[in-house]
N, C-alpha and C positions, 0 to 999 in steps of 0.2 A: 625605745621601741625599735626592733630590728627591721630590716628591709622586707623580710618574709612576712613579719607580723603586720607591717604597714600595707603590704599587698593584699593580705587576707582581709584586713579590716576594710580596705577600699572595696574589695570584691563583694563584701556583704553590705556595705553602706551605700553604694552607688546604684542608682536605678538606670540601667542602660537598656534601651529597647532591643530585644533580641532579633537576630537576623531571621530566624524561623518563626516569627510571630504569626505568619499566615501559612503554617505548615499544611493545613488541610487544602488550601488553594493550590499550593505547589504540587501536592499529591494528585489532586484532580487534574491539573494541567499535564502531568506526566502519564496519567492513565490513558489518555487519548493516543499518544504515539505507541504505547504498548499494544493497545487493541488493534490499531492499524497495522502494526508490524505483524501481529498474528494473522490478520486477514491477508497480508502480502505473502506470508509463507504458505497459507492455504491455497492461494491462487497459483503460486509457483509449483506446488505439488500437483494441483490439478492440471496445470499446463504441461508438466513433465509426463503425467499419465496420458493425457490426450495426444501428446507427441508420440509416445510409445505405441499407442493403439493405431494411430494414423500410419506410422511407418510400418508396423506389422501388417496392416491391411493392404498397403501398397505392395509390400513384398509378396504377400500371398497372391494377390491379383496378378502380379508379374509372373510368378511361378506357374499359375494355372494357364496363363496365356502362352508361355513357352511350351508347356506340355501339349496344349491344343495345337499349336503350330507344328510341332514335331509329328504329332499323330496325323495331321492333314498332309504333311509332306510325305510320310510313309505311304499313305493310301494313294496319293496322286502319283508317286513314283513307281508304283507297280504296273508294268506294261504288259505282262503276260496274263492273259485271261483264260479261263477254262474253255475247252472246246464247245461245251454245250451252251455257253453264254455268248451272245452276240454283242457286237460293239454298241448297237443301239440300246441294248438292255443295260450295259455297263454305265453309260453316261448318266442316265437319271439316278442310278443307284449311288454313283460317286457323288453326284450333286446333293442327294439327300444325306449321304454320310458326311459330306463336308459341312453342310448346314447344321448337322447334329453335333459334330465334334468341334466346330468353330465356336469358341466361347466369346460371346459378346455380352457386355454388362447388362444384366436385367434391370428392371425398374427397382427391385429391392437392393441390388448391389449399388446402383447409382445413388439411391437414397442414403445407403449406409456410408458410401464414400463422401457424399455431401455432408452427412451428419458429423463425421470425424473431422473433416477440414473446417466445418462451421464452428464446432466447439473449440477447435484449436485456435481459431482467430478470436473467438469470444474470450477465452481464457487469457490470451495474449493481451487484449485490451484491458481486461479486468486487472491483471497483474501490473500493467503499466499505470493504471489509475490508482491502485493501492500503493504502489511505490511512490508516486508523486504526492499523494496525500500524507503518507508517512513522513516523508522528508519535510513537507511544509509544517506539519504539526510539531515535528521535532524542533524546527527553527523557532516556532512560536514559544514552545515550552522553554527552550534554552534562553531565548531573549528575556522571558519573564523571570527566569531564575538567576540572571546575572546580578551580582552584588554591586551596589552603588553607594558610595559614601556621601554623607550629608552632615551638616553641622547640627549638633544637638546639645542642649544644656543638660549637664549632669548634675542632678540634685541629690543631696544626702537625705537619708531617712532619719527622722528625729528619734533615734534609738539610744544613741550615746552622746548626750550633749557635752560639749566642752572637750571632745576628743581632738588631740593635736594632730590633725591630718590635713595637709594642704589639699584643698579641692579646687580643681580648675573650673573656671566659670563656664567654659565651653569645651566640648569634646567632639569626637568624630564617631558617628554611628554608621551601621550598614543597613541597607534596605534593599528591596527588590520590587519588581513590577507585578508580582502576583496579587491579584485582586479579584473580587467577585465578578465585575463586568468582563474581565479577560477570561476568567474560567467559564463563564456562560458562552462567550464567543468561541472558545475552544471546543466545547461540547456541541455547539451548533455546527461547527466545522466537521466534527466526527459524524453527526447525522447526515450531513451533506456528502461526505466521503463514502459512507456506506451506501447511500442511494446511488452515487456515481458508479460504484463497483458493481452493484446489482443491475443497473441499467446497461452497463457495458457487457454484462454477462448474459443478459436475456434479450438483447436487441441485435438484429442482424441486417436490417435494411440500411443501405448506404446513407440515405438522407437522414434517417432517424439517428444513426450513429454520429453523423457529423453535427446534427443539431444538438444532440445530448452533450457531445464533447464541447461545443461552443458555450452552451448555457452553463454547464457545470464548471468549466474553466473560469468563466466570468464571475460566477458566484463565489468560487473558491478564492480567486484573487481579491475580490472585494472583502471577504472575511479576513484574509491575511493582512490586507492593508489596514482594515479597521483595528485588528489586533495590534499591529505595529503602532498605530496612532495612540491607542490606549496605553501601551507600554511606555512610549516616549512622554506622554502627558504625565504619567505617574512619576517618571524620572524627573521631569521638569519641576513637579511639585516638591520633590525631595531637594533638588538643587536650589530652590528659592528659599528654603528654610535657613534661618540664621538664629544665632543665640540672642 
């Protein structure tokens, strides 16, 4: 029997636990970073759009103010008055014209300005929360997908009795930390991250923002720590195995 034939026979006769035995768990683990990455990209696009609107509004406001000031300076600089108009009549007219041409932000303009800057800050906080959640979920999925070797007994299948193939009593197999509890923990982290992003997007009060950030950070760190504990516990179970 040649070396190739021996290798093929071993490949068919030995039952080795496959590394991708929990492929569905690994797929579920990696769906979470993909979803959070998409949310991060959406918040970045919204932040870019809000920045463009805010800068455009500020530029338009400055242009209107400069034109108003130039118009007021032209009216104020005219010293020659018509003979039929007295100085007492010019003064109230100039005052009324100055009040009419001087552009001061109206209530609507102030609200619009506050609206642009407010949404710019909200989108900045939301993009920061999405980026942080994406990185943490990627760390969890990567940790769960790392291969770890463990001792496993390789047993032959009773298909070809008496085959002259030397079978080792013990071998090395590969496993990972992907499991149902870790997958559930990852999806709970996804729900928490989505809630965090939307809370940062629709809250503006300083105390509310600070409280939301504290609570969500505490919950997210607790979930990440629990995921690490589950992964290391799974690895320790692998390492304790012996032939």
